[in-house]
C-alpha positions in Angstrom: -25.9 -14.2 10.8 -25.2 -14.9 6.9 -23.0 -17.7 5.9 -19.7 -16.3 5.3 -17.8 -16.5 2.1 -14.4 -15.0 1.9 -13.4 -12.5 -0.6 -10.2 -10.3 -1.0 -9.9 -6.7 -2.4 -9.2 -7.8 -5.8 -12.0 -10.4 -6.1 -14.1 -8.7 -8.4 -15.0 -11.6 -10.8 -15.5 -14.0 -7.9 -17.8 -11.4 -6.3 -19.9 -10.8 -9.5 -20.3 -14.3 -10.0 -21.4 -15.2 -6.3 -23.8 -12.4 -6.3 -24.9 -12.2 -9.8 -24.2 -8.9 -10.5 -22.5 -7.5 -13.7 -18.9 -6.6 -13.0 -19.0 -3.4 -14.4 -21.8 -2.2 -12.3 -19.8 -2.7 -9.0 -18.1 0.1 -7.2 -14.6 -1.0 -6.2 -14.2 0.4 -2.5 -12.1 -2.8 -1.8 -9.4 -2.2 -4.2 -7.6 0.9 -2.8 -7.1 2.6 -5.9 -7.5 6.2 -7.1 -11.0 7.1 -8.2 -9.8 9.4 -10.7 -8.7 6.6 -12.9 -5.7 7.1 -15.4 -4.6 10.6 -15.7 -5.7 12.0 -19.1 -2.3 13.2 -20.0 -0.9 9.8 -19.5 -3.8 8.4 -21.7 -3.2 10.7 -24.5 0.5 10.2 -24.6 0.0 6.4 -24.6 -2.2 6.7 -27.5 0.3 8.5 -29.6 3.3 6.5 -28.5 2.4 3.3 -28.8 5.2 2.4 -31.3 7.7 2.6 -28.5 6.6 -1.1 -27.8 8.6 -1.7 -30.7 11.9 -1.1 -29.0 13.5 -2.2 -25.9 13.6 0.0 -22.9 16.9 1.7 -21.9 18.3 -1.4 -20.1 19.3 1.1 -16.9 16.2 3.1 -17.4 18.2 6.2 -16.7 15.8 8.7 -17.9 13.0 7.2 -15.4 15.4 7.0 -12.7 16.0 10.8 -13.0 12.2 11.4 -12.9 12.0 9.3 -9.8 15.1 11.2 -8.2 13.1 14.4 -9.1 9.7 13.2 -7.7 11.4 11.7 -4.4 14.3 14.2 -3.9 16.8 11.3 -3.8 19.8 10.4 -5.9 19.1 8.6 -9.1 22.0 6.2 -8.3 20.1 4.9 -5.3 17.0 3.9 -7.4 16.0 0.6 -8.6 12.9 -0.2 -10.8 10.8 -3.3 -11.4 7.7 -5.0 -12.5 5.6 -3.5 -9.9 6.5 -3.2 -6.2 5.8 -6.9 -5.9 8.6 -7.7 -7.9 11.1 -5.5 -5.7 9.6 -6.9 -2.6 10.2 -10.4 -3.6 13.6 -9.5 -4.9 14.6 -7.9 -1.6 13.3 -10.6 0.5 15.0 -13.2 -1.3 18.2 -11.4 -1.4 18.2 -10.8 2.2 17.6 -14.4 3.1 16.5 -13.5 6.5 16.7 -16.1 9.1 14.6 -14.2 11.5 12.1 -11.7 10.0 10.1 -9.4 12.2 6.9 -7.9 10.6 4.6 -5.0 11.7 1.0 -6.5 11.5 -1.6 -7.1 10.6 -0.5 -6.3 7.3 -0.4 -7.2 3.8 -0.2 -11.3 3.3 2.3 -11.1 0.4 5.2 -10.4 2.7 4.7 -13.7 4.5 4.2 -15.7 1.3 7.5 -14.3 -0.1 9.4 -14.9 3.3 8.1 -18.5 3.4 9.9 -19.2 0.1 13.4 -18.3 2.0 13.0 -20.8 4.9 13.5 -18.6 7.5 11.6 -17.6 10.8 8.8 -15.1 10.6 7.4 -13.2 13.7 4.8 -10.4 14.0 4.4 -7.3 16.4 0.7 -6.7 16.0 -0.8 -3.3 16.3 -3.3 -3.1 19.2 -6.8 -2.0 19.0 -6.5 -0.8 22.5 -3.8 1.7 21.2 -6.1 2.7 18.2 -3.7 1.1 16.0 -0.9 3.7 16.7 2.6 2.0 17.1 4.3 2.1 20.4 7.8 2.4 19.0 9.6 1.6 22.2 7.5 -1.4 22.9 8.0 -2.4 19.3 11.9 -2.1 19.5 11.9 -4.3 22.6 9.9 -6.8 21.1 12.5 -7.8 18.5 13.1 -11.8 18.9 16.6 -12.5 19.1 18.6 -12.9 15.7 16.2 -10.8 13.8 17.8 -9.7 10.5 14.9 -8.2 8.7 12.1 -5.9 9.6 9.3 -5.1 7.5 7.0 -2.2 7.6 4.0 -0.9 5.5 3.5 2.7 6.1 0.7 3.8 5.9 -0.2 0.0 6.9 -2.8 -1.9 5.2 -5.5 -2.5 6.5 -5.3 -0.2 9.5 -4.6 3.3 7.5 -2.3 4.0 10.6 1.3 5.5 10.1 4.6 5.8 11.8 6.0 9.4 11.7 9.4 9.7 10.3 10.8 10.5 13.7 9.8 7.3 14.9 10.6 5.5 11.9 14.4 7.0 12.3 14.5 5.6 16.0 13.5 2.1 14.7 16.0 2.2 11.6 18.9 3.7 13.7 18.1 0.8 16.2 18.3 -1.6 13.5 21.6 -0.4 12.1 23.4 -0.6 15.2 22.5 -4.5 15.2 23.0 -5.1 11.5 19.3 -5.3 10.8 17.9 -4.4 7.4 14.6 -2.6 7.2 12.2 -2.8 4.2 9.3 0.0 4.3 6.5 -0.3 1.7 5.2 3.0 1.0 2.3 2.1 -1.4 0.1 4.4 0.2 2.1 7.3 1.4 1.3 9.7 -1.3 -2.2 9.7 0.1 -1.2 10.9 3.5 -2.4 14.2 4.6 1.3 15.2 5.0 3.5 13.1 2.9 6.8 14.9 4.4 5.7 13.9 8.1 5.6 10.1 7.0 7.9 9.3 4.1 11.1 7.6 5.1 12.7 8.2 2.0 14.8 11.1 3.2 16.2 8.4 5.8 17.8 6.6 2.8 20.4 9.4 2.6 21.7 9.0 6.2 21.1 5.2 6.7 22.2 2.4 4.4 20.2 -0.6 6.1 16.8 0.4 4.5 15.0 0.0 1.3 11.8 2.1 0.5 9.4 0.6 -1.9 6.7 2.4 -3.8 4.4 1.7 -6.9 2.0 3.4 -9.1 -0.9 0.9 -8.7 -3.0 2.9 -6.1 -2.1 6.6 -6.4 -1.6 6.6 -9.9 -4.6 4.2 -10.7 -2.2 2.1 -12.8 -2.1 -1.6 -11.3 -2.0 -3.1 -14.7 1.1 -1.2 -15.5 3.1 -3.3 -13.2 5.7 -0.5 -12.5 7.5 -0.2 -9.0 10.5 1.3 -7.8 12.6 1.3 -4.6 15.3 3.8 -3.1 18.3 2.4 -0.9 21.8 4.0 -0.4 23.2 0.6 0.2 24.9 0.1 -2.9 26.3 -3.4 -2.6 22.8 -4.5 -1.7 21.3 -2.8 -4.6 24.1 -4.2 -7.0 23.1 -7.4 -5.9 19.4 -7.0 -6.4 19.9 -5.6 -9.9 22.2 -8.9 -10.6 19.4 -11.1 -9.8 16.7 -9.2 -11.5 15.6 -10.2 -15.1 16.9 -7.7 -17.6 14.2 -5.2 -18.7 11.9 -6.1 -15.9 9.9 -2.9 -16.8 8.6 -2.8 -20.5 8.7 0.2 -22.5 5.4 1.4 -22.0 5.7 0.9 -18.5 8.9 3.2 -18.2 7.3 5.5 -20.6 4.1 6.1 -18.8 5.8 6.1 -15.4 8.2 8.8 -16.2 4.9 11.2 -17.0 2.9 10.0 -14.3 5.7 11.2 -11.6 5.6 14.7 -13.5 1.8 15.2 -13.7 1.6 17.8 -11.1 -2.1 18.6 -12.0 -3.2 15.1 -11.6 -1.5 15.0 -8.2 -2.8 17.9 -6.7 -6.5 16.9 -7.8 -5.9 13.4 -6.1 -4.7 14.8 -2.9 -7.4 17.4 -2.8 -10.3 14.9 -3.5 -8.5 12.2 -0.8 -7.9 14.9 1.8 -11.2 16.4 1.6 -13.4 13.2 1.3 -11.3 11.6 4.1 -12.0 14.2 6.5 -15.6 14.6 5.6 -16.6 10.8 5.8 -14.5 10.5 9.2 -16.8 13.2 10.7 -20.0 11.7 9.3 -18.7 8.1 10.7 -17.8 9.4 14.1 -21.6 10.1 14.6 -22.7 6.5 14.0 -22.9 4.7 17.0 -22.8 1.3 14.8 -18.9 1.9 14.0 -15.7 2.9 15.5 -13.5 4.7 13.2 -9.7 5.0 13.6 -7.7 7.8 12.3 -6.6 7.2 8.6 -3.5 8.2 7.0 -3.9 6.1 3.6 -6.9 6.5 1.0 -8.9 3.9 3.1 -10.6 3.9 6.4 -10.9 1.0 8.9 -14.1 0.5 10.7 -14.8 -1.7 13.9 -18.4 -2.9 13.8 -20.0 -2.0 17.3 -23.3 -3.2 16.9 -24.5 -6.5 18.6 -25.3 -9.2 16.4 -23.7 -7.5 13.4 -20.5 -9.2 11.8 -18.1 -7.8 9.2 -19.6 -10.1 6.7 -22.8 -8.8 7.5 -21.8 -5.4 6.7 -19.8 -6.5 3.6 -22.9 -8.3 2.2 -25.2 -5.1 2.8 -22.8 -3.2 0.6 -22.3 -5.6 -2.1 -25.9 -6.2 -2.4 -26.0 -2.3 -3.3 -23.4 -3.1 -6.1 -20.6 -1.7 -3.7 -17.5 -3.9 -2.7 -15.9 -3.1 0.5 -13.2 -5.4 2.3 -14.2 -7.6 4.9 -11.2 -7.7 6.9 -11.8 -11.1 8.8 -8.9 -12.6 6.6 -6.3 -10.3 8.0 -4.0 -12.5 10.5 -4.3 -11.3 13.9 -7.2 -8.6 13.3 -9.4 -9.8 16.0 -12.9 -8.3 16.1 -15.5 -7.5 13.6 -13.8 -4.9 11.0 -14.5 -3.5 7.7 -12.1 -1.4 5.5 -13.3 0.7 2.4 -11.4 2.9 0.3 -12.5 6.7 -0.7 -13.8 7.1 -4.0 -15.8 10.0 -5.8 -18.1 11.9 -3.5 -21.7 10.7 -4.9 -20.2 7.1 -4.6 -19.0 7.7 -1.1 -22.5 9.0 0.0 -24.3 5.7 -1.3 -22.1 3.8 0.8 -22.8 6.2 3.8 -26.3 5.4 3.3 -25.7 1.7 3.4 -23.8 2.4 6.7 -26.6 4.3 8.3 -29.3 1.6 7.7 -27.0 -0.9 9.6 
């Protein structure tokens, strides 16, 4: 087997240097970003409104919160905006100051990094490959460590692309409310789901005050550099505390302006969903015919594969793709994901076909 070098989904420069491939020629199957790129409508609006950078944004982001309210069908009074979902995740974790956090894994490593700064204990409940990474809700609830005061769930989850339906999520949130446990739900990928209404927990925020749903525009709206995220909670006391500790004007004028436009760009939203839904179904059908991989039902814009061919590692698959200028994700760095797994996001059909050809040759 090849000597393993660890890369993450955003390590484009590192990969380009290591493999001596021009960065601009690498197709980013590891980044999980909408392949359509930034909306043309948003681009044109930005070009003609760049002078807004000469003014401070509205400190309360009133118009933006109203746009989020319409997009998510929630009260604008329940909305917080921030410098990407990362800032809101950090603020939530720091302000909850959990003594015992319980995280659904394997998942995004940033949760663990932020929790480590609060000095509390951290436990994982790991999705099982034997269950096809589908959550056993009752077993999850039974597994809560004594003293749990914060639960973190990424839904749909990264890297498994599995999802918890709203009915099961409500059981979890209700159980947590009875025990005064706060729930953070990261919905970074929910807009890619085949049926968003079946997955999103935003409607639950109207009935339960022990949760916050966090989203961003990095992935679905292809705007990671904009650094715009938002959170939704009906816990006004917690929301007030979070805003008190947030830096003023955390989101800049460009982010507030472009973010509002993105959420109203229905044509772009529909094109994105049509592309991802169609390609996800098509690719899964093709992958299921290959003995080399086991495919798991995906709800996000990426697909997790288990390498089933003897003598072939996840790194071998990663390297075979990158040598063809396609960067997928070797999932061996995800904690508790035992076995040989790779993850790739859905790109444009012609690029997806190039990657499928690599998979067929393995």
